[in-house]
C-alpha positions as CSV (number, residue, x, y, z in Angstrom):
1,M,19.4,167.4,109.5
2,S,15.6,166.7,108.3
3,R,13.2,168.6,107.7
4,P,10.2,168.6,110.1
5,D,7.1,166.6,108.5
6,S,8.9,166.0,105.4
7,P,8.0,163.0,103.0
8,T,10.1,160.0,102.8
9,V,11.3,159.3,99.4
10,I,11.1,155.9,97.7
11,L,13.0,156.0,94.5
12,V,12.5,153.1,92.2
13,H,14.8,151.9,89.7
14,G,13.8,150.6,86.3
15,A,15.0,147.6,84.1
16,F,18.8,146.8,83.6
17,A,19.9,148.7,86.7
18,D,19.5,148.6,90.4
19,A,19.3,151.3,93.1
20,S,23.1,152.2,92.7
21,S,21.8,154.5,89.5
22,F,20.6,156.7,91.9
23,A,23.8,157.1,93.5
24,R,24.4,160.7,92.8
25,V,21.1,161.9,93.8
26,I,20.7,160.4,96.9
27,P,23.1,162.6,98.7
28,K,22.0,165.4,97.1
29,L,18.1,164.2,98.5
30,L,19.9,164.0,102.0
31,A,21.7,166.9,102.2
32,R,18.2,168.5,101.5
33,G,17.2,167.3,104.6
34,L,14.9,164.5,103.2
35,S,14.7,160.8,104.2
36,V,15.2,158.4,101.2
37,V,14.8,154.7,100.5
38,A,16.0,153.1,97.6
39,P,14.9,149.4,97.3
40,A,15.9,146.7,94.8
41,V,13.0,146.0,92.5
42,P,12.6,142.4,91.7
43,N,12.0,143.1,88.2
44,R,10.0,139.9,87.8
45,S,6.7,141.0,87.0
46,L,4.7,144.6,86.6
47,L,2.2,143.1,89.3
48,G,4.9,141.6,91.3
49,D,7.1,144.5,91.6
50,A,4.1,147.0,92.0
51,A,2.7,144.7,95.2
52,Y,6.7,144.8,96.6
53,I,6.9,149.0,96.5
54,A,3.4,148.8,97.3
55,S,4.7,147.1,100.8
56,I,7.6,149.2,101.2
57,V,5.3,152.2,101.1
58,R,2.8,151.0,103.6
59,Q,5.4,150.4,106.0
60,V,6.4,154.2,106.4
61,P,4.8,155.8,108.9
62,G,3.9,159.3,107.2
63,P,3.6,160.4,103.4
64,V,5.9,159.1,100.9
65,I,6.8,160.4,97.6
66,L,7.2,158.0,94.7
67,V,9.8,158.2,92.1
68,G,10.2,155.8,89.3
69,H,12.9,155.8,86.3
70,S,12.1,154.2,83.3
71,Y,10.5,150.8,84.0
72,G,9.9,152.1,87.7
73,G,7.3,154.4,86.3
74,A,5.3,151.8,85.1
75,V,5.8,150.3,89.0
76,I,4.9,153.7,90.7
77,T,2.2,153.8,88.3
78,V,0.0,150.9,90.1
79,A,1.9,150.9,93.5
80,G,1.6,154.7,93.5
81,I,-2.5,154.3,94.7
82,E,-1.4,153.6,98.1
83,D,-2.7,155.9,100.5
84,N,0.0,157.7,102.2
85,V,1.5,158.4,98.3
86,K,1.2,162.2,98.2
87,A,2.8,162.7,94.6
88,L,4.6,160.8,92.0
89,V,8.0,161.5,89.9
90,F,8.8,159.7,86.6
91,L,12.1,160.1,85.3
92,A,12.3,158.9,81.7
93,G,9.8,156.3,82.6
94,Y,6.8,155.0,81.5
95,A,3.3,156.3,82.6
96,L,0.8,153.8,81.9
97,E,-3.1,154.0,81.5
98,E,-4.7,151.9,83.8
99,G,-5.5,148.6,81.2
100,E,-2.1,149.1,79.2
101,S,0.7,147.2,79.3
102,L,4.6,148.7,78.4
103,G,4.4,147.0,75.2
104,E,1.2,148.5,74.1
105,L,2.2,152.2,75.3
106,Q,5.8,151.6,73.5
107,G,3.9,149.9,70.7
108,R,2.5,153.6,69.5
109,F,5.6,155.2,68.7
110,P,9.0,153.9,66.6
111,D,11.4,151.7,68.4
112,S,14.6,153.3,70.3
113,D,17.6,151.9,69.7
114,L,17.3,149.4,72.5
115,A,15.1,147.5,70.3
116,G,18.1,146.2,68.2
117,A,20.3,145.7,71.1
118,L,18.4,143.4,73.7
119,V,19.5,139.8,74.8
120,Y,16.9,137.3,75.9
121,T,17.9,134.6,78.4
122,P,15.9,131.7,79.9
123,F,15.8,131.7,83.5
124,P,14.5,129.0,85.8
125,I,11.3,129.3,87.8
126,E,10.5,127.5,90.9
127,G,7.8,124.8,90.5
128,S,7.5,125.1,86.9
129,T,8.9,122.8,83.9
130,A,8.7,126.1,81.5
131,P,11.6,128.4,82.2
132,G,11.2,132.2,82.1
133,T,12.5,134.8,80.1
134,D,14.9,137.6,81.3
135,V,15.4,140.8,78.7
136,S,18.7,142.7,79.5
137,V,21.2,144.8,77.1
138,Q,24.3,143.7,75.0
139,I,27.2,144.6,77.0
140,D,28.9,146.4,73.9
141,K,25.8,148.4,73.1
142,F,24.9,149.1,76.7
143,P,26.9,152.4,77.1
144,A,25.8,154.2,74.0
145,V,22.3,152.9,74.2
146,F,21.8,153.7,77.9
147,A,24.4,155.7,79.2
148,A,25.9,157.9,76.6
149,D,26.6,161.3,78.8
150,V,27.9,158.8,82.1
151,D,31.2,158.6,82.9
152,P,32.4,156.0,80.5
153,G,34.0,154.0,83.4
154,L,31.1,153.9,85.2
155,A,29.4,153.0,82.3
156,S,31.1,149.5,81.7
157,V,30.5,149.0,85.5
158,L,26.9,149.0,84.8
159,A,26.9,147.0,81.6
160,V,28.3,144.0,83.4
161,S,26.2,144.4,86.6
162,Q,22.9,144.6,84.7
163,R,19.3,143.7,86.4
164,P,17.5,142.0,83.9
165,L,13.5,142.6,83.6
166,A,11.4,139.3,82.8
167,A,9.7,139.7,79.6
168,Q,6.3,139.1,81.6
169,A,6.7,142.5,82.9
170,F,6.4,144.0,79.2
171,T,2.9,142.3,78.7
172,E,0.9,142.6,82.2
173,K,-1.7,145.4,81.9
174,A,-1.5,148.0,84.9
175,P,-4.7,147.4,86.9
176,A,-4.7,151.4,88.1
177,A,-2.9,154.0,87.4
178,A,-2.1,156.5,90.4
179,W,-1.3,159.4,88.2
180,K,-5.6,160.3,88.2
181,T,-5.7,161.1,91.7
182,K,-2.2,162.0,92.5
183,P,-0.1,165.1,91.7
184,S,2.8,164.2,89.3
185,W,5.6,165.3,88.0
186,G,7.7,164.0,84.8
187,L,11.0,163.9,83.1
188,V,11.9,163.6,79.4
189,A,15.3,162.9,79.0
190,T,15.6,164.1,75.1
191,A,18.6,162.6,73.9
192,D,17.3,159.1,75.4
193,R,17.9,155.8,73.3
194,T,16.6,153.5,75.7
195,I,13.2,154.9,75.5
196,N,11.7,156.6,72.8
197,P,11.5,160.4,74.1
198,D,7.9,160.7,72.5
199,V,6.8,157.7,75.0
200,E,8.0,159.6,77.6
201,R,6.0,162.7,76.4
202,Y,2.9,160.9,75.9
203,G,2.4,159.6,79.0
204,Y,2.9,162.9,80.6
205,Q,1.0,164.7,78.5
206,R,-1.9,162.1,78.9
207,A,-1.6,162.2,82.7
208,R,-1.3,165.9,82.6
209,M,1.5,166.3,84.5
210,T,4.0,169.2,85.4
211,T,7.0,168.2,82.9
212,V,10.4,169.3,82.2
213,E,13.0,168.2,79.9
214,V,16.8,167.7,80.4
215,H,18.8,167.1,77.4
216,S,20.0,163.7,78.6
217,S,20.6,159.9,77.9
218,H,18.2,157.6,79.9
219,L,20.4,157.3,82.8
220,V,19.7,160.9,83.7
221,M,20.1,160.6,87.2
222,L,23.3,159.8,87.1
223,A,24.3,162.4,84.0
224,H,22.2,164.9,85.3
225,P,21.6,164.5,89.1
226,E,21.0,168.1,90.6
227,R,18.0,168.4,87.6
228,V,16.6,165.3,89.2
229,A,16.9,166.5,92.7
230,D,15.5,169.7,92.2
231,L,12.5,168.3,90.6
232,I,11.9,165.8,93.3
233,D,12.2,168.5,95.8
234,D,9.5,170.5,93.6
235,A,7.3,167.8,94.2
236,V,8.0,167.8,97.9
237,R,7.3,171.4,98.3
238,A,4.2,171.5,96.1
239,T,2.5,168.6,98.2
240,A,3.7,169.8,101.8
241,H,0.9,170.8,104.4
């Protein structure tokens, strides 16, 4: 049974993953009476992905809580300026400053193990003779780097079903930073080997977010779904009218 006047929670996945990365969190949110949408992010460009998520936000007739994991944090940083977004929740994510790119934020800190596990693959771009570049994670390194505390069988499935991120997304600068005007919550995955946890902490502290730390791999939604659901619920309750 849905809560009266509760917001819609939109779950924005990150790079190398898809909406199934929220598979253990979604039932917990639904059981708490929350409306949930978990769209497929194109993962083609920061600006294009943010515009796509913003279009979904605008179609929701009521308040929205935007939740972004990993690269999805950068996406909600931009898309979150939509009028009906009431709060942002970052899960092991990038909280960009206006005018900052993923590469610039990440470059402030030592590389994580991800840097040595990336694969670059050309893909065709319609209407262009020059190919784009997809970035993914070496299949054999994916479980340890991305999902060390996730069931090994599931991690092996995730490794071969990645949703790559176009390299262009790393260099585009955020045209807005929604956390400047929207209340925000952040979760640091302290055992993260995909994003240096200090990158997460820095972005959250800069934004003066309410922050929690969980001893988890990058895929905290699959490893600790109850902690993630609790944090989202905190944002829902804090912004309820």
